[in-house]
One Martini backbone bead per residue (centre of mass of N, CA, C, O) as a GRO file, in nm:
protein
  127
    1MET     BB    1   0.094   0.035   0.024
    2ALA     BB    2   0.064   0.361  -0.040
    3PHE     BB    3   0.219   0.666   0.087
    4GLU     BB    4   0.208   1.003   0.245
    5ILE     BB    5   0.463   1.210   0.422
    6PRO     BB    6   0.480   1.537   0.458
    7LEU     BB    7   0.715   1.760   0.619
    8PHE     BB    8   0.829   1.972   0.380
    9CYS     BB    9   0.632   2.253   0.217
   10PRO     BB   10   0.730   2.499   0.042
   11SER     BB   11   0.599   2.840  -0.090
   12THR     BB   12   0.852   3.025  -0.220
   13PHE     BB   13   0.865   2.898  -0.509
   14THR     BB   14   0.935   2.925  -0.866
   15ALA     BB   15   0.924   2.884  -1.190
   16GLY     BB   16   1.195   2.875  -1.421
   17VAL     BB   17   1.000   2.699  -1.591
   18ASP     BB   18   0.821   2.487  -1.766
   19LEU     BB   19   0.628   2.243  -1.541
   20SER     BB   20   0.354   2.107  -1.655
   21ALA     BB   21   0.519   1.812  -1.719
   22ALA     BB   22   0.655   1.764  -1.384
   23GLU     BB   23   0.486   1.607  -1.214
   24ARG     BB   24   0.653   1.399  -0.989
   25LYS     BB   25   0.932   1.540  -1.000
   26LEU     BB   26   1.263   1.634  -0.990
   27VAL     BB   27   1.414   1.922  -0.827
   28LYS     BB   28   1.593   2.234  -0.860
   29LEU     BB   29   1.789   2.494  -0.833
   30ASN     BB   30   1.861   2.778  -0.952
   31GLY     BB   31   2.065   3.058  -0.957
   32THR     BB   32   1.859   3.245  -0.772
   33GLY     BB   33   1.712   3.051  -0.523
   34THR     BB   34   1.373   3.086  -0.620
   35GLN     BB   35   1.395   2.869  -0.836
   36VAL     BB   36   1.277   2.590  -1.029
   37ILE     BB   37   1.402   2.282  -1.183
   38LEU     BB   38   1.482   2.030  -1.349
   39ALA     BB   39   1.641   1.745  -1.284
   40GLY     BB   40   1.913   1.578  -1.353
   41ALA     BB   41   2.150   1.357  -1.403
   42ASN     BB   42   2.276   1.318  -1.079
   43GLU     BB   43   2.138   1.547  -0.945
   44PHE     BB   44   2.062   1.760  -0.700
   45ALA     BB   45   1.769   1.736  -0.524
   46ILE     BB   46   1.514   1.912  -0.329
   47GLY     BB   47   1.264   1.766  -0.467
   48ALA     BB   48   0.905   1.719  -0.523
   49LEU     BB   49   0.668   1.773  -0.746
   50LYS     BB   50   0.311   1.863  -0.683
   51ASN     BB   51   0.277   2.018  -0.956
   52ALA     BB   52   0.207   2.223  -1.272
   53PRO     BB   53   0.395   2.480  -1.345
   54LYS     BB   54   0.448   2.763  -1.494
   55LEU     BB   55   0.624   3.019  -1.572
   56GLY     BB   56   0.628   3.190  -1.245
   57GLU     BB   57   0.485   2.998  -1.076
   58GLY     BB   58   0.386   2.821  -0.813
   59VAL     BB   59   0.540   2.586  -0.592
   60GLN     BB   60   0.493   2.258  -0.514
   61LEU     BB   61   0.692   2.121  -0.251
   62GLU     BB   62   0.879   1.823  -0.161
   63MET     BB   63   1.159   1.807   0.080
   64ALA     BB   64   1.020   1.611   0.313
   65GLY     BB   65   0.972   1.267   0.326
   66ILE     BB   66   0.701   1.099   0.202
   67VAL     BB   67   0.673   1.052  -0.165
   68PHE     BB   68   0.554   1.096  -0.467
   69MET     BB   69   0.664   0.958  -0.775
   70THR     BB   70   0.848   0.891  -1.078
   71ALA     BB   71   0.945   0.646  -1.256
   72GLY     BB   72   1.224   0.556  -1.491
   73ALA     BB   73   1.217   0.259  -1.373
   74ALA     BB   74   1.270  -0.014  -1.243
   75VAL     BB   75   1.201  -0.071  -0.889
   76ALA     BB   76   1.305  -0.139  -0.557
   77VAL     BB   77   1.282  -0.206  -0.260
   78ASP     BB   78   1.554  -0.021  -0.105
   79ASP     BB   79   1.642   0.151  -0.313
   80PHE     BB   80   1.836   0.367  -0.433
   81TYR     BB   81   1.802   0.717  -0.565
   82SER     BB   82   1.793   0.889  -0.868
   83ALA     BB   83   1.823   1.093  -1.123
   84ASN     BB   84   1.728   1.157  -1.427
   85ALA     BB   85   1.696   1.347  -1.728
   86SER     BB   86   1.359   1.379  -1.643
   87GLY     BB   87   1.340   1.352  -1.300
   88ASP     BB   88   1.340   1.057  -1.242
   89ALA     BB   89   1.341   0.762  -1.080
   90ILE     BB   90   1.644   0.573  -1.011
   91ALA     BB   91   1.843   0.340  -0.958
   92ASN     BB   92   2.136   0.370  -0.707
   93ASN     BB   93   2.347   0.142  -0.542
   94ALA     BB   94   2.634   0.257  -0.707
   95PRO     BB   95   2.769   0.531  -0.681
   96GLY     BB   96   2.941   0.759  -0.829
   97ALA     BB   97   3.138   1.002  -0.882
   98GLY     BB   98   2.909   1.280  -0.817
   99GLU     BB   99   2.673   1.124  -0.737
  100PHE     BB  100   2.332   1.152  -0.643
  101VAL     BB  101   2.142   1.067  -0.363
  102ILE     BB  102   1.813   1.100  -0.234
  103GLY     BB  103   1.704   0.793  -0.151
  104LYS     BB  104   1.429   0.578  -0.087
  105VAL     BB  105   1.252   0.303  -0.175
  106LEU     BB  106   0.910   0.177  -0.092
  107THR     BB  107   0.794   0.120  -0.373
  108PRO     BB  108   0.737  -0.052  -0.647
  109ALA     BB  109   0.846  -0.085  -0.998
  110ALA     BB  110   0.802  -0.227  -1.332
  111ALA     BB  111   0.800   0.071  -1.465
  112ALA     BB  112   0.796   0.340  -1.633
  113GLY     BB  113   0.552   0.590  -1.487
  114GLU     BB  114   0.531   0.497  -1.207
  115LEU     BB  115   0.414   0.527  -0.887
  116ILE     BB  116   0.602   0.620  -0.605
  117ALA     BB  117   0.752   0.558  -0.289
  118VAL     BB  118   0.960   0.799  -0.108
  119THR     BB  119   1.241   0.945   0.007
  120VAL     BB  120   1.298   1.288   0.117
  121GLY     BB  121   1.543   1.475   0.282
  122LEU     BB  122   1.694   1.238   0.488
  123HIS     BB  123   1.952   1.079   0.304
  124GLY     BB  124   2.144   1.206   0.123
  125PHE     BB  125   2.421   1.147  -0.128
  126ARG     BB  126   2.762   1.137  -0.234
  127GLY     BB  127   2.981   0.943  -0.445
   0.00000   0.00000   0.00000
């Protein structure tokens, strides 16, 4: 059974690009520190996007807790995960140098595009 327990959801950020197709994907801060953009492959993500804002609109962001997000490939329970080039969660149980791991997978996905429960903002690290 999937569940969500968001612990920290600030509303101070805006979309630095059109994120209308990025709901439930990983995002990062852009250079301004007040706008978010899609996180790329193995980049550090500050959280999971909970809405689908257009450029300049307010962002609903889940930065800590247990959240739903989109899997970028099949993942298993207890996998560590990172962002892929599309901001989706992919397994990364052996991170290479400079790769960021965001958290742990709590519910499995058999294929890309499935919603999964993951931890975010609780124990990320860099390989």
